[in-house]
KOLBA-471991 format. One line per 2 residues: number of its first residue (from 1); for each residue x, y, z of N, C-alpha, C, O. Coordinates in pm, whole numbers, padded with zeros to 5 digits. Example, Ala and Ser with C-alpha at 12.3 -4.5 7.8 and 13.67 -1.06 7.14 Angstrom:
<recs>
1 = 01319:-00569:00780:01230:-00450:00780:01320:-00330:00780:01424:-00332:00846 ~ 01285:-00225:00708:01367:-00106:00714:01290:00003:00787:01341:00114:00804
</recs>
This chain:
<recs>
1 = 00083:-00120:00000:00000:00000:00000:00087:00125:00000:00201:00123:00045 ~ 00031:00233:-00051:00095:00363:-00053:00010:00459:00030:-00109:00476:00004
3 = 00072:00520:00130:00005:00616:00218:00060:00755:00190:00178:00768:00156 ~ -00024:00860:00202:00024:00996:00184:-00064:01095:00260:-00180:01069:00291
5 = -00003:01211:00287:-00077:01323:00344:-00102:01422:00230:-00021:01433:00138 ~ -00214:01492:00238:-00248:01591:00138:-00281:01722:00210:-00388:01736:00269
7 = -00187:01816:00204:-00206:01943:00271:-00315:02026:00204:-00382:02105:00271 ~ -00335:02010:00075:-00438:02085:00003:-00578:02049:00044:-00665:02136:00054
9 = -00602:01921:00069:-00736:01875:00109:-00743:01837:00256:-00850:01799:00306 ~ -00630:01845:00326:-00622:01811:00469:-00673:01670:00496:-00767:01649:00573
11 = -00608:01574:00429:-00647:01434:00444:-00524:01344:00449:-00415:01383:00406 ~ -00545:01224:00501:-00449:01115:00490:-00520:01005:00414:-00631:00963:00450
13 = -00454:00957:00307:-00517:00858:00220:-00426:00738:00199:-00307:00742:00231 ~ -00484:00633:00144:-00410:00511:00112:-00466:00454:-00018:-00584:00471:-00049
15 = -00380:00385:-00091:-00423:00313:-00210:-00330:00194:-00231:-00221:00189:-00175 ~ -00373:00101:-00308:-00284:-00008:-00349:-00184:00051:-00448:-00211:00155:-00508
17 = -00070:-00012:-00465:00032:00041:-00555:-00016:00051:-00700:00039:00129:-00777 ~ -00116:-00027:-00737:-00169:-00020:-00873:-00279:00086:-00886:-00339:00099:-00993
19 = -00306:00161:-00778:-00404:00269:-00784:-00545:00230:-00747:-00634:00315:-00743 ~ -00568:00103:-00719:-00703:00060:-00682:-00723:00071:-00530:-00628:00087:-00454
21 = -00846:00063:-00490:-00886:00062:-00348:-00842:00188:-00274:-00805:00182:-00157 ~ -00847:00303:-00342:-00812:00430:-00277:-00913:00461:-00168:-01034:00445:-00187
23 = -00862:00505:-00052:-00950:00531:00061:-00896:00648:00144:-00775:00658:00167 ~ -00984:00735:00187:-00948:00840:00280:-00954:00782:00420:-01057:00730:00463
25 = -00842:00789:00492:-00835:00733:00626:-00870:00836:00733:-00942:00806:00828 ~ -00818:00958:00716:-00844:01064:00814:-00869:01193:00738:-00792:01233:00651
27 = -00980:01259:00774:-01015:01384:00706:-01069:01489:00803:-01109:01597:00761 ~ -01070:01458:00930:-01120:01553:01029:-01008:01598:01122:-00917:01520:01153
29 = -01015:01723:01164:-00920:01779:01259:-00775:01770:01211:-00684:01746:01290 ~ -00755:01790:01083:-00622:01805:01024:-00613:01946:00969:-00702:01991:00898
31 = -00505:02016:01001:-00490:02155:00956:-00389:02165:00842:-00421:02217:00735 ~ -00268:02115:00863:-00162:02115:00762:-00081:01986:00774:00035:01990:00815
33 = -00140:01871:00739:-00065:01746:00750:00057:01748:00660:00051:01797:00547 ~ 00166:01693:00708:00291:01706:00634:00359:01571:00613:00335:01504:00513
35 = 00443:01531:00707:00520:01406:00693:00438:01287:00742:00347:01301:00825 ~ 00472:01170:00690:00408:01047:00736:00510:00933:00729:00588:00923:00634
37 = 00510:00848:00831:00592:00728:00833:00506:00613:00885:00409:00633:00958 ~ 00544:00492:00845:00468:00373:00883:00553:00277:00962:00674:00265:00940
39 = 00489:00209:01055:00550:00097:01125:00466:-00026:01089:00368:-00055:01158 ~ 00503:-00096:00983:00422:-00211:00940:00426:-00327:01038:00334:-00409:01041
41 = 00531:-00335:01118:00542:-00443:01216:00433:-00429:01323:00367:-00527:01359 ~ 00416:-00307:01374:00317:-00282:01478:00182:-00237:01421:00081:-00234:01492
43 = 00180:-00203:01292:00055:-00163:01228:00015:-00019:01256:-00104:00012:01260 ~ 00114:00069:01275:00086:00210:01304:00135:00302:01192:00229:00269:01119
45 = 00069:00417:01182:00120:00528:01101:00134:00648:01193:00056:00666:01287 ~ 00234:00731:01164:00263:00852:01240:00269:00967:01141:00319:00950:01030
47 = 00219:01083:01180:00224:01197:01089:00238:01328:01167:00208:01335:01286 ~ 00286:01429:01096:00297:01563:01153:00186:01651:01099:00138:01631:00987
49 = 00145:01747:01181:00048:01848:01140:00102:01981:01191:00110:02003:01311 ~ 00140:02068:01099:00205:02193:01140:00114:02313:01120:00159:02421:01081
51 = -00014:02293:01147:-00111:02401:01136:-00111:02493:01257:-00008:02512:01321 ~ -00226:02548:01288:-00241:02643:01398:-00201:02583:01533:-00142:02651:01617
53 = -00232:02456:01552:-00192:02383:01674:-00105:02266:01632:-00155:02155:01615 ~ 00026:02288:01615:00114:02183:01564:00116:02060:01655:00112:02072:01778
55 = 00123:01942:01591:00124:01819:01668:00178:01704:01586:00190:01712:01463 ~ 00210:01597:01655:00247:01470:01593:00147:01368:01645:00126:01355:01765
57 = 00087:01294:01552:-00018:01200:01589:00014:01061:01537:00106:01042:01457 ~ -00063:00964:01583:-00052:00828:01530:-00191:00764:01528:-00284:00809:01594
59 = -00201:00657:01451:-00323:00577:01442:-00284:00442:01382:-00173:00425:01329 ~ -00374:00348:01391:-00351:00223:01320:-00353:00250:01170:-00402:00354:01127
61 = -00300:00159:01091:-00290:00177:00946:-00426:00194:00879:-00432:00242:00765 ~ -00534:00156:00946:-00669:00176:00889:-00730:00309:00933:-00845:00339:00898
63 = -00654:00390:01010:-00702:00520:01055:-00771:00518:01189:-00810:00623:01240 ~ -00788:00402:01248:-00858:00392:01376:-00764:00419:01493:-00642:00418:01478
65 = -00824:00443:01608:-00750:00463:01734:-00649:00578:01724:-00535:00567:01769 ~ -00692:00686:01665:-00608:00804:01648:-00578:00869:01783:-00666:00879:01869
67 = -00452:00912:01800:-00417:00983:01923:-00300:01078:01900:-00218:01056:01811 ~ -00293:01182:01981:-00186:01281:01975:-00070:01230:02059:-00088:01189:02173
69 = 00051:01232:02001:00172:01193:02074:00243:01314:02133:00286:01310:02248 ~ 00257:01421:02053:00328:01542:02096:00249:01663:02050:00210:01672:01933
71 = 00224:01757:02141:00155:01880:02101:00208:02002:02176:00141:02105:02183 ~ 00328:01991:02234:00391:02104:02301:00531:02124:02245:00595:02030:02197
73 = 00577:02247:02252:00713:02285:02208:00738:02252:02062:00850:02216:02025 ~ 00636:02262:01978:00650:02237:01835:00623:02366:01758:00542:02448:01801
75 = 00691:02383:01646:00667:02496:01557:00605:02447:01428:00484:02454:01409 ~ 00692:02397:01338:00648:02340:01211:00708:02201:01196:00805:02184:01122
77 = 00653:02101:01264:00707:01966:01250:00680:01914:01110:00565:01894:01071 ~ 00787:01893:01033:00763:01856:00893:00851:01744:00841:00855:01721:00720
79 = 00920:01675:00926:00999:01559:00883:00994:01453:00991:01006:01484:01109 ~ 00977:01328:00952:00970:01217:01047:01063:01105:01004:01084:01082:00885
81 = 01118:01035:01102:01195:00914:01078:01164:00818:01192:01148:00858:01307 ~ 01155:00692:01158:01120:00589:01255:01233:00488:01264:01274:00431:01162
83 = 01285:00466:01383:01386:00364:01409:01313:00244:01466:01281:00241:01585 ~ 01286:00144:01383:01210:00028:01427:01285:-00055:01531:01225:-00109:01623
85 = 01416:-00064:01515:01495:-00145:01607:01495:-00085:01749:01479:-00158:01847 ~ 01513:00045:01759:01518:00111:01890:01382:00163:01936:01368:00216:02046
87 = 01280:00146:01849:01144:00191:01879:01140:00339:01915:01082:00378:02016 ~ 01203:00422:01828:01206:00566:01849:01154:00638:01725:01174:00594:01612
89 = 01087:00749:01751:01036:00836:01646:01113:00967:01654:01120:01029:01760 ~ 01170:01010:01542:01246:01135:01534:01172:01230:01442:01107:01188:01347
91 = 01184:01361:01473:01124:01459:01384:01213:01581:01371:01294:01611:01458 ~ 01196:01650:01259:01261:01777:01236:01156:01888:01243:01040:01868:01207
93 = 01197:02003:01291:01105:02115:01307:01163:02237:01236:01266:02290:01278 ~ 01099:02281:01130:01151:02389:01047:01146:02525:01116:01222:02615:01079
95 = 01060:02541:01214:01051:02671:01282:01149:02682:01398:01207:02788:01420 ~ 01168:02575:01472:01257:02579:01588:01399:02531:01554:01488:02537:01639
97 = 01419:02484:01431:01547:02432:01385:01596:02318:01473:01703:02263:01449
</recs>
């Protein structure tokens, strides 16, 4: 599957690599979704939202069980990396450098 964030429509979507079975997973309470990373082992996706209230969130790969991980001391979180071995999530923040 291919997952992506769409800042223009404020959605997170998924499709099969051949373009079939396209589905909107999250379309509410997103302001400026940016980066997205997946943990296929645990079945999670993580994404940044650098809108009016910047945050980093996660949910299962089907969009369920959404929750906020970080929502303080953020400016424009716009890059994510996931270390599966160490079980750590890293992010870059363009406003706070």
